[in-house]
C-alpha positions in Angstrom: -6.2 34.0 -22.5 -4.3 32.2 -19.9 -6.4 33.9 -17.2 -10.0 34.8 -18.1 -10.7 38.5 -18.2 -12.5 39.4 -14.9 -14.6 42.0 -16.5 -15.9 39.5 -19.1 -16.6 37.0 -16.3 -18.6 39.7 -14.5 -20.7 40.3 -17.7 -21.3 36.6 -18.1 -22.3 36.3 -14.4 -24.8 39.2 -14.8 -26.4 37.5 -17.8 -26.7 34.3 -15.8 -28.1 36.1 -12.8 -30.6 38.2 -14.7 -31.7 35.5 -17.1 -31.5 38.2 -19.8 -30.7 37.7 -23.4 -30.3 41.3 -24.4 -26.6 41.8 -23.9 -24.9 42.0 -27.3 -21.2 41.1 -27.5 -18.5 40.5 -30.1 -15.5 38.3 -29.3 -12.4 37.0 -31.0 -11.6 33.4 -30.3 -9.2 31.1 -32.2 -9.0 33.7 -35.0 -12.8 33.8 -35.5 -15.0 36.8 -34.8 -18.3 35.9 -33.3 -21.0 38.5 -32.8 -24.4 38.2 -31.2 -26.4 38.2 -28.0 -25.6 36.4 -24.8 -28.1 34.1 -23.2 -28.1 32.4 -19.8 -26.9 28.8 -20.1 -30.3 27.3 -19.2 -32.0 29.3 -21.9 -29.4 28.4 -24.4 -29.6 24.7 -23.5 -33.3 24.7 -23.8 -33.2 26.3 -27.3 -30.5 23.8 -28.5 -32.6 20.9 -27.2 -35.7 22.2 -29.0 -33.8 22.4 -32.3 -32.4 18.9 -31.9 -35.9 17.5 -30.9 -37.3 18.8 -34.1 -34.6 17.0 -36.2 -35.3 13.5 -37.6 -31.6 12.6 -37.4 -30.5 14.3 -34.2 -33.5 14.1 -31.8 -31.7 11.5 -29.6 -29.1 14.1 -28.6 -31.7 16.6 -27.2 -31.6 14.9 -23.8 -28.0 15.8 -23.3 -29.0 19.5 -23.4 -32.1 18.9 -21.2 -29.9 17.8 -18.3 -29.3 20.5 -15.7 -26.1 22.5 -16.2 -23.2 22.1 -13.9 -23.0 25.6 -12.4 -19.6 27.1 -12.8 -18.7 29.8 -10.2 -17.7 32.0 -11.9 -19.1 31.3 -15.4 -16.5 29.6 -17.6 -18.5 29.9 -20.9 -20.4 32.5 -22.9 -23.6 31.2 -24.5 -24.5 33.1 -27.7 -27.7 32.9 -29.6 -28.8 34.8 -32.7 -25.0 34.9 -33.3 -22.9 34.9 -36.4 -19.3 34.2 -37.3 -18.1 37.2 -39.3 -16.3 36.3 -42.5 -15.6 39.3 -44.8 -18.9 41.1 -45.5 -21.1 38.2 -44.5 -22.2 36.6 -41.3 -22.5 32.8 -41.0 -25.2 31.6 -40.6 -27.3 34.5 -42.0 -30.1 33.8 -39.5 -27.9 33.5 -36.5 -26.7 30.4 -34.7 -26.0 29.0 -31.2 -22.4 29.1 -30.0 -20.8 28.2 -26.7 -17.4 29.8 -26.2 -14.9 29.2 -23.4 -14.1 32.6 -21.7 -10.5 31.6 -21.3 -10.2 31.2 -25.1 -11.3 34.8 -25.9 -8.5 37.0 -26.9 -10.5 40.2 -27.5 -14.0 41.5 -27.0 -16.3 44.5 -27.2 -19.8 45.3 -26.2 -22.3 45.3 -29.1 -22.7 43.2 -32.1 -21.3 44.1 -35.6 -23.6 44.4 -38.6 -22.4 43.7 -42.1 -23.6 45.1 -45.3 -23.1 44.7 -49.1 -23.1 48.5 -49.6 
C-alpha cells in the first residue's frame, strides 16, 4: 500500500494502547499470508529478547530487543506472535513464530486467524 490503511492503523493503535495480545489478524504482504495474534511492540520485543537470550549462538543480539522502542505515532508496524505463514495446507512454523510487518506493505487483511487442516 502506498498509504497505510487507516482502519488497520487504528487496530494497531488499540493493541498498543490496551497492551492486549488477543486480537487475531490475517494479512497478505509481499505475496505471503501471515495469520496470528497481534501483540504490543514492547511485549513482542520482550519475547524475542527472551528467545535470543536462551540461544547459545544468538544471545548477544538480545540487547537490541531490550532497548526501548521508538514510538511511532501512529504505529507503523504490526507485531505478530503465535503466527504462521500459510503455505498450502500447512502453517510455518507449526508452533507459531514472531513476525514484524510494516503496515504500509500490507495489501489485504481480515480479522481472525486462519486454521489449516489435513482433512
